[in-house]
C-alpha positions as a printed NumPy array, in Angstrom:
array([[  0.031,   0.27 ,   0.247],
       [  1.597,   3.216,  -1.094],
       [  2.131,   5.771,   1.966],
       [  0.803,   9.726,   1.383],
       [  3.237,  12.238,   3.321],
       [  2.024,  15.754,   4.343],
       [  4.279,  18.548,   6.48 ],
       [  3.368,  21.399,   7.783],
       [  5.06 ,  24.996,   7.167],
       [  4.529,  28.565,   8.012],
       [  7.431,  29.481,   5.199],
       [  6.289,  31.952,   2.091],
       [  2.409,  32.512,   1.416],
       [  1.251,  34.459,  -1.212],
       [  0.32 ,  38.146,  -0.457],
       [ -2.432,  39.306,   1.821],
       [ -1.998,  37.073,   4.371],
       [  0.507,  36.504,   7.101],
       [  1.877,  33.2  ,   8.651],
       [  1.019,  31.596,  12.304],
       [  2.551,  28.981,  13.725],
       [  1.748,  25.526,  13.083],
       [  1.412,  23.483,  15.885],
       [  1.569,  19.979,  14.555],
       [  4.051,  16.714,  13.797],
       [  6.327,  18.494,  11.067],
       [  5.323,  15.553,   8.472],
       [  2.644,  13.015,   9.164],
       [  2.384,   9.67 ,   6.875],
       [ -0.273,   7.136,   6.666],
       [ -2.284,   4.712,   4.312],
       [ -3.439,   5.903,   1.158],
       [ -7.086,   6.22 ,   1.743],
       [ -6.487,   6.354,   5.801],
       [ -8.462,  10.423,   7.216],
       [ -5.331,  12.851,   8.15 ],
       [ -5.502,  15.28 ,  10.262],
       [ -3.295,  18.452,  10.183],
       [ -4.087,  20.692,  13.064],
       [ -2.883,  24.943,  13.374],
       [ -2.548,  27.089,  16.336],
       [ -3.382,  30.61 ,  15.987],
       [ -3.525,  31.909,  19.188],
       [ -6.593,  34.724,  19.214],
       [ -8.168,  35.948,  16.648],
       [-11.164,  38.291,  16.423],
       [-11.329,  39.501,  12.659],
       [ -9.308,  36.904,  10.699],
       [-10.323,  34.509,   8.022],
       [ -8.527,  31.101,   8.584],
       [ -6.791,  30.312,   4.961],
       [ -5.502,  26.556,   4.601],
       [ -2.675,  25.682,   1.034],
       [ -0.852,  22.871,   0.452],
       [  1.997,  23.7  ,  -2.119],
       [  2.88 ,  20.367,  -4.142],
       [  6.471,  19.267,  -5.442],
       [  7.552,  22.103,  -7.649],
       [  4.254,  24.095,  -7.591],
       [  3.377,  27.52 ,  -5.965],
       [  0.873,  27.647,  -3.134],
       [ -2.348,  26.421,  -3.962],
       [ -5.244,  27.315,  -1.767],
       [ -7.741,  24.931,  -0.213],
       [-10.474,  26.333,   1.721],
       [-11.021,  28.875,   4.135],
       [-13.88 ,  29.597,   6.753],
       [-14.051,  32.57 ,  10.142],
       [-16.026,  29.202,  12.003],
       [-17.918,  25.563,  12.088],
       [-17.198,  23.605,   9.156],
       [-16.378,  23.866,   6.07 ],
       [-15.871,  21.499,   3.751],
       [-13.158,  21.762,   0.907],
       [-13.061,  19.527,  -2.318],
       [-10.158,  19.121,  -3.709],
       [ -8.399,  17.796,  -1.126],
       [-11.708,  15.669,  -0.32 ],
       [-12.262,  16.573,   3.514],
       [-13.369,  19.65 ,   6.271],
       [-11.966,  22.589,   7.906],
       [-13.089,  22.216,  11.508],
       [-12.557,  25.864,  13.284],
       [-12.697,  25.781,  17.107],
       [-15.375,  27.902,  18.653],
       [-12.902,  29.677,  20.007],
       [-11.117,  30.159,  17.25 ],
       [ -7.545,  29.023,  18.611],
       [ -7.306,  26.263,  16.178],
       [ -7.943,  24.829,  12.871],
       [ -8.02 ,  21.374,  11.508],
       [ -7.903,  20.494,   8.309],
       [ -8.934,  17.136,   7.844],
       [ -8.457,  15.028,   4.29 ],
       [-11.273,  12.092,   4.241],
       [ -9.216,   9.604,   2.026],
       [ -5.574,  11.119,   1.632],
       [ -4.309,   9.969,  -1.936],
       [ -0.524,   9.728,  -2.862],
       [ -1.285,  12.785,  -4.526],
       [ -2.146,  14.933,  -1.968],
       [  1.499,  14.518,  -0.62 ],
       [  2.396,  18.306,  -0.111],
       [  3.731,  21.134,   2.202],
       [  0.59 ,  22.606,   3.656],
       [  0.411,  26.412,   5.145],
       [ -2.335,  27.657,   7.729],
       [ -2.491,  31.158,   7.581],
       [ -4.854,  34.146,   8.43 ],
       [ -6.438,  36.54 ,   6.039],
       [ -7.687,  40.02 ,   7.993],
       [-11.553,  40.055,   6.638],
       [-12.651,  43.699,   7.813]])
């Protein structure tokens, strides 16, 4: 069975967003088809939208999903963004991770005001 590898990072992001500290293992691996969760801690935020990107090998960052509260589904990769009620962390859950999901994942904040 193939292994899917994910990595968290807080490097360069598109203009208009700023990086936040990601508190998660530097990488995650599991069997293809398994659910994988990446958690990002953002401290106390008020007006910012939480945004997740991924960067596939040899490509630029690609928008995945964003939200302000609750649960927001993502299509590619298939999964959901879950934002805690206190907005101090969010989790990107990939429902059935595929080998094609191997990438560096970024969590960022974008001001909505």
